[in-house]
Chimera marker file (.cmm) of the C-alpha trace (Angstrom):
<marker_set name="trace">
<marker id="1" x="12.602" y="-12.056" z="29.605" r="1" g="1" b="0" radius="0.5"/>
<marker id="2" x="10.512" y="-14.697" z="30.636" r="1" g="1" b="0" radius="0.5"/>
<marker id="3" x="8.788" y="-16.220" z="27.711" r="1" g="1" b="0" radius="0.5"/>
<marker id="4" x="10.623" y="-17.340" z="24.300" r="1" g="1" b="0" radius="0.5"/>
<marker id="5" x="9.258" y="-18.100" z="21.283" r="1" g="1" b="0" radius="0.5"/>
<marker id="6" x="10.672" y="-21.225" z="20.809" r="1" g="1" b="0" radius="0.5"/>
<marker id="7" x="10.472" y="-24.820" z="22.743" r="1" g="1" b="0" radius="0.5"/>
<marker id="8" x="12.655" y="-27.398" z="22.838" r="1" g="1" b="0" radius="0.5"/>
<marker id="9" x="12.881" y="-29.990" z="20.263" r="1" g="1" b="0" radius="0.5"/>
<marker id="10" x="11.715" y="-26.922" z="17.700" r="1" g="1" b="0" radius="0.5"/>
<marker id="11" x="13.666" y="-26.663" z="13.972" r="1" g="1" b="0" radius="0.5"/>
<marker id="12" x="15.160" y="-23.434" z="13.715" r="1" g="1" b="0" radius="0.5"/>
<marker id="13" x="17.458" y="-21.418" z="11.608" r="1" g="1" b="0" radius="0.5"/>
<marker id="14" x="20.042" y="-18.711" z="12.970" r="1" g="1" b="0" radius="0.5"/>
<marker id="15" x="19.498" y="-15.338" z="11.509" r="1" g="1" b="0" radius="0.5"/>
<marker id="16" x="22.579" y="-13.649" z="11.968" r="1" g="1" b="0" radius="0.5"/>
<marker id="17" x="26.007" y="-13.971" z="13.526" r="1" g="1" b="0" radius="0.5"/>
<marker id="18" x="28.701" y="-16.500" z="12.587" r="1" g="1" b="0" radius="0.5"/>
<marker id="19" x="26.257" y="-19.216" z="11.759" r="1" g="1" b="0" radius="0.5"/>
<marker id="20" x="23.616" y="-17.277" z="9.644" r="1" g="1" b="0" radius="0.5"/>
<marker id="21" x="21.493" y="-19.690" z="8.033" r="1" g="1" b="0" radius="0.5"/>
<marker id="22" x="22.347" y="-22.709" z="9.700" r="1" g="1" b="0" radius="0.5"/>
<marker id="23" x="19.402" y="-24.932" z="10.721" r="1" g="1" b="0" radius="0.5"/>
<marker id="24" x="19.198" y="-27.360" z="13.961" r="1" g="1" b="0" radius="0.5"/>
<marker id="25" x="16.856" y="-28.556" z="16.621" r="1" g="1" b="0" radius="0.5"/>
<marker id="26" x="16.946" y="-26.599" z="19.886" r="1" g="1" b="0" radius="0.5"/>
<marker id="27" x="18.329" y="-29.004" z="22.424" r="1" g="1" b="0" radius="0.5"/>
<marker id="28" x="17.892" y="-26.882" z="25.539" r="1" g="1" b="0" radius="0.5"/>
<marker id="29" x="16.065" y="-23.164" z="26.839" r="1" g="1" b="0" radius="0.5"/>
<marker id="30" x="16.887" y="-21.154" z="29.169" r="1" g="1" b="0" radius="0.5"/>
<marker id="31" x="13.901" y="-18.342" z="29.850" r="1" g="1" b="0" radius="0.5"/>
<marker id="32" x="15.415" y="-16.638" z="32.241" r="1" g="1" b="0" radius="0.5"/>
<marker id="33" x="18.449" y="-15.925" z="30.413" r="1" g="1" b="0" radius="0.5"/>
<marker id="34" x="16.475" y="-15.801" z="27.099" r="1" g="1" b="0" radius="0.5"/>
<marker id="35" x="19.289" y="-18.139" z="25.543" r="1" g="1" b="0" radius="0.5"/>
<marker id="36" x="18.867" y="-21.251" z="23.905" r="1" g="1" b="0" radius="0.5"/>
<marker id="37" x="20.929" y="-24.259" z="22.424" r="1" g="1" b="0" radius="0.5"/>
<marker id="38" x="20.937" y="-25.224" z="18.968" r="1" g="1" b="0" radius="0.5"/>
<marker id="39" x="22.355" y="-28.948" z="18.241" r="1" g="1" b="0" radius="0.5"/>
<marker id="40" x="25.816" y="-28.086" z="15.881" r="1" g="1" b="0" radius="0.5"/>
<marker id="41" x="25.735" y="-24.454" z="16.263" r="1" g="1" b="0" radius="0.5"/>
<marker id="42" x="27.927" y="-21.773" z="17.853" r="1" g="1" b="0" radius="0.5"/>
<marker id="43" x="30.267" y="-24.860" z="18.808" r="1" g="1" b="0" radius="0.5"/>
<marker id="44" x="33.213" y="-23.863" z="21.090" r="1" g="1" b="0" radius="0.5"/>
<marker id="45" x="36.156" y="-25.771" z="22.394" r="1" g="1" b="0" radius="0.5"/>
<marker id="46" x="35.959" y="-26.453" z="25.685" r="1" g="1" b="0" radius="0.5"/>
<marker id="47" x="39.383" y="-27.226" z="28.036" r="1" g="1" b="0" radius="0.5"/>
<marker id="48" x="38.383" y="-30.288" z="30.116" r="1" g="1" b="0" radius="0.5"/>
<marker id="49" x="40.479" y="-31.686" z="33.466" r="1" g="1" b="0" radius="0.5"/>
<marker id="50" x="40.514" y="-35.279" z="34.322" r="1" g="1" b="0" radius="0.5"/>
<marker id="51" x="38.410" y="-35.338" z="37.406" r="1" g="1" b="0" radius="0.5"/>
<marker id="52" x="39.049" y="-39.030" z="38.228" r="1" g="1" b="0" radius="0.5"/>
<marker id="53" x="42.599" y="-41.095" z="38.018" r="1" g="1" b="0" radius="0.5"/>
<marker id="54" x="43.179" y="-42.326" z="34.539" r="1" g="1" b="0" radius="0.5"/>
<marker id="55" x="40.368" y="-39.989" z="33.038" r="1" g="1" b="0" radius="0.5"/>
<marker id="56" x="41.907" y="-38.330" z="30.226" r="1" g="1" b="0" radius="0.5"/>
<marker id="57" x="41.390" y="-34.409" z="29.975" r="1" g="1" b="0" radius="0.5"/>
<marker id="58" x="41.688" y="-32.607" z="27.001" r="1" g="1" b="0" radius="0.5"/>
<marker id="59" x="39.794" y="-29.966" z="24.450" r="1" g="1" b="0" radius="0.5"/>
<marker id="60" x="36.204" y="-31.029" z="23.484" r="1" g="1" b="0" radius="0.5"/>
<marker id="61" x="33.841" y="-29.099" z="21.142" r="1" g="1" b="0" radius="0.5"/>
<marker id="62" x="30.526" y="-28.596" z="22.638" r="1" g="1" b="0" radius="0.5"/>
<marker id="63" x="27.596" y="-25.994" z="21.669" r="1" g="1" b="0" radius="0.5"/>
<marker id="64" x="27.395" y="-22.939" z="23.724" r="1" g="1" b="0" radius="0.5"/>
<marker id="65" x="24.335" y="-21.089" z="24.310" r="1" g="1" b="0" radius="0.5"/>
<marker id="66" x="23.124" y="-17.973" z="22.096" r="1" g="1" b="0" radius="0.5"/>
<marker id="67" x="20.029" y="-15.751" z="22.199" r="1" g="1" b="0" radius="0.5"/>
<marker id="68" x="16.673" y="-16.611" z="21.270" r="1" g="1" b="0" radius="0.5"/>
<marker id="69" x="16.501" y="-13.240" z="19.467" r="1" g="1" b="0" radius="0.5"/>
<marker id="70" x="18.926" y="-14.674" z="17.064" r="1" g="1" b="0" radius="0.5"/>
<marker id="71" x="16.886" y="-17.472" z="15.763" r="1" g="1" b="0" radius="0.5"/>
<marker id="72" x="13.969" y="-18.033" z="13.984" r="1" g="1" b="0" radius="0.5"/>
<marker id="73" x="10.972" y="-21.176" z="13.965" r="1" g="1" b="0" radius="0.5"/>
<marker id="74" x="11.088" y="-23.337" z="11.008" r="1" g="1" b="0" radius="0.5"/>
<marker id="75" x="7.352" y="-24.200" z="10.322" r="1" g="1" b="0" radius="0.5"/>
<marker id="76" x="6.905" y="-27.525" z="10.009" r="1" g="1" b="0" radius="0.5"/>
<marker id="77" x="4.243" y="-27.782" z="7.528" r="1" g="1" b="0" radius="0.5"/>
<marker id="78" x="5.788" y="-25.257" z="4.537" r="1" g="1" b="0" radius="0.5"/>
<marker id="79" x="9.413" y="-25.427" z="5.914" r="1" g="1" b="0" radius="0.5"/>
<marker id="80" x="10.230" y="-21.754" z="5.896" r="1" g="1" b="0" radius="0.5"/>
<marker id="81" x="11.330" y="-19.468" z="8.603" r="1" g="1" b="0" radius="0.5"/>
<marker id="82" x="8.524" y="-17.339" z="10.088" r="1" g="1" b="0" radius="0.5"/>
<marker id="83" x="7.374" y="-15.536" z="13.371" r="1" g="1" b="0" radius="0.5"/>
<marker id="84" x="5.231" y="-16.927" z="15.454" r="1" g="1" b="0" radius="0.5"/>
<marker id="85" x="1.598" y="-16.488" z="16.229" r="1" g="1" b="0" radius="0.5"/>
<marker id="86" x="-1.072" y="-17.802" z="18.988" r="1" g="1" b="0" radius="0.5"/>
<marker id="87" x="-4.485" y="-18.693" z="18.195" r="1" g="1" b="0" radius="0.5"/>
<marker id="88" x="-6.849" y="-20.445" z="20.883" r="1" g="1" b="0" radius="0.5"/>
<marker id="89" x="-8.622" y="-23.576" z="19.850" r="1" g="1" b="0" radius="0.5"/>
<marker id="90" x="-11.238" y="-25.442" z="21.806" r="1" g="1" b="0" radius="0.5"/>
<marker id="91" x="-9.813" y="-28.888" z="22.137" r="1" g="1" b="0" radius="0.5"/>
<marker id="92" x="-11.963" y="-31.838" z="24.291" r="1" g="1" b="0" radius="0.5"/>
<marker id="93" x="-14.346" y="-28.400" z="26.159" r="1" g="1" b="0" radius="0.5"/>
<marker id="94" x="-11.180" y="-26.728" z="27.055" r="1" g="1" b="0" radius="0.5"/>
<marker id="95" x="-9.489" y="-23.573" z="25.583" r="1" g="1" b="0" radius="0.5"/>
<marker id="96" x="-5.872" y="-24.525" z="24.015" r="1" g="1" b="0" radius="0.5"/>
<marker id="97" x="-3.346" y="-21.739" z="23.408" r="1" g="1" b="0" radius="0.5"/>
<marker id="98" x="-1.660" y="-22.844" z="20.230" r="1" g="1" b="0" radius="0.5"/>
<marker id="99" x="1.198" y="-21.775" z="17.885" r="1" g="1" b="0" radius="0.5"/>
<marker id="100" x="0.743" y="-21.022" z="14.398" r="1" g="1" b="0" radius="0.5"/>
<marker id="101" x="2.769" y="-20.131" z="11.461" r="1" g="1" b="0" radius="0.5"/>
<marker id="102" x="2.464" y="-16.081" z="10.475" r="1" g="1" b="0" radius="0.5"/>
<marker id="103" x="3.281" y="-16.881" z="6.386" r="1" g="1" b="0" radius="0.5"/>
<marker id="104" x="-0.115" y="-15.662" z="4.602" r="1" g="1" b="0" radius="0.5"/>
<marker id="105" x="-0.534" y="-18.741" z="2.633" r="1" g="1" b="0" radius="0.5"/>
<marker id="106" x="0.377" y="-21.112" z="5.209" r="1" g="1" b="0" radius="0.5"/>
<marker id="107" x="-1.105" y="-20.696" z="8.676" r="1" g="1" b="0" radius="0.5"/>
<marker id="108" x="-0.618" y="-24.112" z="9.712" r="1" g="1" b="0" radius="0.5"/>
<marker id="109" x="-1.133" y="-24.718" z="13.928" r="1" g="1" b="0" radius="0.5"/>
<marker id="110" x="2.042" y="-26.610" z="15.655" r="1" g="1" b="0" radius="0.5"/>
<marker id="111" x="2.495" y="-27.697" z="18.939" r="1" g="1" b="0" radius="0.5"/>
<link id1="1" id2="2" r="1" g="1" b="0" radius="0.2"/>
<link id1="2" id2="3" r="1" g="1" b="0" radius="0.2"/>
<link id1="3" id2="4" r="1" g="1" b="0" radius="0.2"/>
<link id1="4" id2="5" r="1" g="1" b="0" radius="0.2"/>
<link id1="5" id2="6" r="1" g="1" b="0" radius="0.2"/>
<link id1="6" id2="7" r="1" g="1" b="0" radius="0.2"/>
<link id1="7" id2="8" r="1" g="1" b="0" radius="0.2"/>
<link id1="8" id2="9" r="1" g="1" b="0" radius="0.2"/>
<link id1="9" id2="10" r="1" g="1" b="0" radius="0.2"/>
<link id1="10" id2="11" r="1" g="1" b="0" radius="0.2"/>
<link id1="11" id2="12" r="1" g="1" b="0" radius="0.2"/>
<link id1="12" id2="13" r="1" g="1" b="0" radius="0.2"/>
<link id1="13" id2="14" r="1" g="1" b="0" radius="0.2"/>
<link id1="14" id2="15" r="1" g="1" b="0" radius="0.2"/>
<link id1="15" id2="16" r="1" g="1" b="0" radius="0.2"/>
<link id1="16" id2="17" r="1" g="1" b="0" radius="0.2"/>
<link id1="17" id2="18" r="1" g="1" b="0" radius="0.2"/>
<link id1="18" id2="19" r="1" g="1" b="0" radius="0.2"/>
<link id1="19" id2="20" r="1" g="1" b="0" radius="0.2"/>
<link id1="20" id2="21" r="1" g="1" b="0" radius="0.2"/>
<link id1="21" id2="22" r="1" g="1" b="0" radius="0.2"/>
<link id1="22" id2="23" r="1" g="1" b="0" radius="0.2"/>
<link id1="23" id2="24" r="1" g="1" b="0" radius="0.2"/>
<link id1="24" id2="25" r="1" g="1" b="0" radius="0.2"/>
<link id1="25" id2="26" r="1" g="1" b="0" radius="0.2"/>
<link id1="26" id2="27" r="1" g="1" b="0" radius="0.2"/>
<link id1="27" id2="28" r="1" g="1" b="0" radius="0.2"/>
<link id1="28" id2="29" r="1" g="1" b="0" radius="0.2"/>
<link id1="29" id2="30" r="1" g="1" b="0" radius="0.2"/>
<link id1="30" id2="31" r="1" g="1" b="0" radius="0.2"/>
<link id1="31" id2="32" r="1" g="1" b="0" radius="0.2"/>
<link id1="32" id2="33" r="1" g="1" b="0" radius="0.2"/>
<link id1="33" id2="34" r="1" g="1" b="0" radius="0.2"/>
<link id1="34" id2="35" r="1" g="1" b="0" radius="0.2"/>
<link id1="35" id2="36" r="1" g="1" b="0" radius="0.2"/>
<link id1="36" id2="37" r="1" g="1" b="0" radius="0.2"/>
<link id1="37" id2="38" r="1" g="1" b="0" radius="0.2"/>
<link id1="38" id2="39" r="1" g="1" b="0" radius="0.2"/>
<link id1="39" id2="40" r="1" g="1" b="0" radius="0.2"/>
<link id1="40" id2="41" r="1" g="1" b="0" radius="0.2"/>
<link id1="41" id2="42" r="1" g="1" b="0" radius="0.2"/>
<link id1="42" id2="43" r="1" g="1" b="0" radius="0.2"/>
<link id1="43" id2="44" r="1" g="1" b="0" radius="0.2"/>
<link id1="44" id2="45" r="1" g="1" b="0" radius="0.2"/>
<link id1="45" id2="46" r="1" g="1" b="0" radius="0.2"/>
<link id1="46" id2="47" r="1" g="1" b="0" radius="0.2"/>
<link id1="47" id2="48" r="1" g="1" b="0" radius="0.2"/>
<link id1="48" id2="49" r="1" g="1" b="0" radius="0.2"/>
<link id1="49" id2="50" r="1" g="1" b="0" radius="0.2"/>
<link id1="50" id2="51" r="1" g="1" b="0" radius="0.2"/>
<link id1="51" id2="52" r="1" g="1" b="0" radius="0.2"/>
<link id1="52" id2="53" r="1" g="1" b="0" radius="0.2"/>
<link id1="53" id2="54" r="1" g="1" b="0" radius="0.2"/>
<link id1="54" id2="55" r="1" g="1" b="0" radius="0.2"/>
<link id1="55" id2="56" r="1" g="1" b="0" radius="0.2"/>
<link id1="56" id2="57" r="1" g="1" b="0" radius="0.2"/>
<link id1="57" id2="58" r="1" g="1" b="0" radius="0.2"/>
<link id1="58" id2="59" r="1" g="1" b="0" radius="0.2"/>
<link id1="59" id2="60" r="1" g="1" b="0" radius="0.2"/>
<link id1="60" id2="61" r="1" g="1" b="0" radius="0.2"/>
<link id1="61" id2="62" r="1" g="1" b="0" radius="0.2"/>
<link id1="62" id2="63" r="1" g="1" b="0" radius="0.2"/>
<link id1="63" id2="64" r="1" g="1" b="0" radius="0.2"/>
<link id1="64" id2="65" r="1" g="1" b="0" radius="0.2"/>
<link id1="65" id2="66" r="1" g="1" b="0" radius="0.2"/>
<link id1="66" id2="67" r="1" g="1" b="0" radius="0.2"/>
<link id1="67" id2="68" r="1" g="1" b="0" radius="0.2"/>
<link id1="68" id2="69" r="1" g="1" b="0" radius="0.2"/>
<link id1="69" id2="70" r="1" g="1" b="0" radius="0.2"/>
<link id1="70" id2="71" r="1" g="1" b="0" radius="0.2"/>
<link id1="71" id2="72" r="1" g="1" b="0" radius="0.2"/>
<link id1="72" id2="73" r="1" g="1" b="0" radius="0.2"/>
<link id1="73" id2="74" r="1" g="1" b="0" radius="0.2"/>
<link id1="74" id2="75" r="1" g="1" b="0" radius="0.2"/>
<link id1="75" id2="76" r="1" g="1" b="0" radius="0.2"/>
<link id1="76" id2="77" r="1" g="1" b="0" radius="0.2"/>
<link id1="77" id2="78" r="1" g="1" b="0" radius="0.2"/>
<link id1="78" id2="79" r="1" g="1" b="0" radius="0.2"/>
<link id1="79" id2="80" r="1" g="1" b="0" radius="0.2"/>
<link id1="80" id2="81" r="1" g="1" b="0" radius="0.2"/>
<link id1="81" id2="82" r="1" g="1" b="0" radius="0.2"/>
<link id1="82" id2="83" r="1" g="1" b="0" radius="0.2"/>
<link id1="83" id2="84" r="1" g="1" b="0" radius="0.2"/>
<link id1="84" id2="85" r="1" g="1" b="0" radius="0.2"/>
<link id1="85" id2="86" r="1" g="1" b="0" radius="0.2"/>
<link id1="86" id2="87" r="1" g="1" b="0" radius="0.2"/>
<link id1="87" id2="88" r="1" g="1" b="0" radius="0.2"/>
<link id1="88" id2="89" r="1" g="1" b="0" radius="0.2"/>
<link id1="89" id2="90" r="1" g="1" b="0" radius="0.2"/>
<link id1="90" id2="91" r="1" g="1" b="0" radius="0.2"/>
<link id1="91" id2="92" r="1" g="1" b="0" radius="0.2"/>
<link id1="92" id2="93" r="1" g="1" b="0" radius="0.2"/>
<link id1="93" id2="94" r="1" g="1" b="0" radius="0.2"/>
<link id1="94" id2="95" r="1" g="1" b="0" radius="0.2"/>
<link id1="95" id2="96" r="1" g="1" b="0" radius="0.2"/>
<link id1="96" id2="97" r="1" g="1" b="0" radius="0.2"/>
<link id1="97" id2="98" r="1" g="1" b="0" radius="0.2"/>
<link id1="98" id2="99" r="1" g="1" b="0" radius="0.2"/>
<link id1="99" id2="100" r="1" g="1" b="0" radius="0.2"/>
<link id1="100" id2="101" r="1" g="1" b="0" radius="0.2"/>
<link id1="101" id2="102" r="1" g="1" b="0" radius="0.2"/>
<link id1="102" id2="103" r="1" g="1" b="0" radius="0.2"/>
<link id1="103" id2="104" r="1" g="1" b="0" radius="0.2"/>
<link id1="104" id2="105" r="1" g="1" b="0" radius="0.2"/>
<link id1="105" id2="106" r="1" g="1" b="0" radius="0.2"/>
<link id1="106" id2="107" r="1" g="1" b="0" radius="0.2"/>
<link id1="107" id2="108" r="1" g="1" b="0" radius="0.2"/>
<link id1="108" id2="109" r="1" g="1" b="0" radius="0.2"/>
<link id1="109" id2="110" r="1" g="1" b="0" radius="0.2"/>
<link id1="110" id2="111" r="1" g="1" b="0" radius="0.2"/>
</marker_set>
């Protein structure tokens, strides 16, 4: 899988799993693995060892990656979870590929 339907900074909703229905912002995208890291979603406990003298170790909570197919983009205009379509728009004499909302009554274009 080399291309994903979400980008860093997008608002998404989780569509299955333990965090189903939760919304968050995409922090990181890994197209080679087909995974994304979403803010506040899929929290795991990590055991951290102290690296330097005087530094404290312990258990920290951090977001873990989840498959991109488990998240759906939220349209910035209508605010509903949607599939993503693509259209070509002429901008300053050049064709630009833009993402669009697939909802019948919306069709908003977004970056």
